[in-house]
N, C-alpha and C positions, 0 to 999 in steps of 0.2 A: 862561235865565242864560248868560249870557256867555265865550265860550269864547277860549281862551289862545292866541295867535297860531303862539308857535313850539314848544309842546307837545299842544295842540290839546283839552287839556282843558276840561268844566265848571267854574265856580267862581261863588261869588259876590260880589259887585261891591265887597265888601271886599276881599278876594285878590288887587286887581289893583293896580299902581303907576297912580298920577295923574300923567299926561301925557300930548304929543305926541310924532308921529316913532316912536322907537322903540322908545320906553314905552307907545305908545298900547294896549290890551288884549294888556300883558305881565302873566301872574299875577308874583305876588311870589318864587317860586322860582326861575323860570326868570330873573327880572331878577337875580336875587341870583348864579344860576349863569353867567351870562350878564357878568355885572360892569359893568348898568348901574347898580346902586344898591349902598350896603354894607347888610351885613345888619343894624345898627343903626340904620338908614330905614325898617324895615319893622319895625313892632313885631309885627306880624301874622303873622309868617314862625313856622310852626313848624321848631324844629332836628331835627334826627335825632335826640337823645336826647329831646325833647318825644313825637314819636312812636314812638318806642319803647316808651315809658314808657304812650301813653294806652292803644296797642295791649296791651300787657301789662295794664292795668286793665279794659277791655273783654273780653280774654280770661276773665281770670279772672270777671268779671262774669258771660258767658255760659256756661262752664265745664260745671257743674251738667246746661244744659239739652244740650249736646251729647254729654254722656255718656247723658243718657234717649235721646236718641234713637237715637246709638251703637249703646246695649245693647239699646235693642228690635230694631231689626233682627237684630243679629247672633242677637238668641234665636228671631225667626222665622224664619231663614235657616238658623241652624245650632242653636239650641238645646234644641229638640223632642226629640230623638233620643239626647241622652247619658244617658239613665239617671236616677240619684239627682242628677244634677249638674243635669238638667235643672229640677228643683224647687229646688235650692238657688239658682242665677240665676233661677230666677222669683221666687222671695219675696226677692231683692235687689235686682231692678230695679222691684220693687211699692214697697219700702222709698222707694227711690232715688226713685220716680215722684213718693212723698206728700211729701218730703223738700225735694226741688229746689223748688217756690213757696216754701216756708216761707224758706230761705237767701235765695231771687231778695230775696223782701219784705223780711227784715229787713236785708238787707248794702244797701237800695237810699239810705236817706241817706249810709251810708257811701263808696257809689260817687259820689254826685251832688258831698258834698264834696271827695273825691280829684280828679274830674273839673272840679271848678272851681278848685282850685289847678294842673292842667295847662291850662290854657287861658289862650292868652296875650291 
């Protein structure tokens, strides 16, 4: 994968502005920021609103898994010695661990549909 000569990031070829001279090996984001092209000329440019919407979509998708990992880490670190609260914490972690794959599986069609809407 080529890298942008301005920001030094690696992108697929579709994310580069075609042309020679100053446009050669320049990603669309740097080309818009440098004034080489107008935002209307590059339809594959992710606007800030689109980036935020995609980030929110991915964070909603993977939040249960982060909670499971964080919960088990906290349980093994601090939760063993909390008396009755350790049992409540343990049972809730088991329930969350069993429900997270179901939520992930049943939400995959909605996630893919929303991601398709947010892809330029």
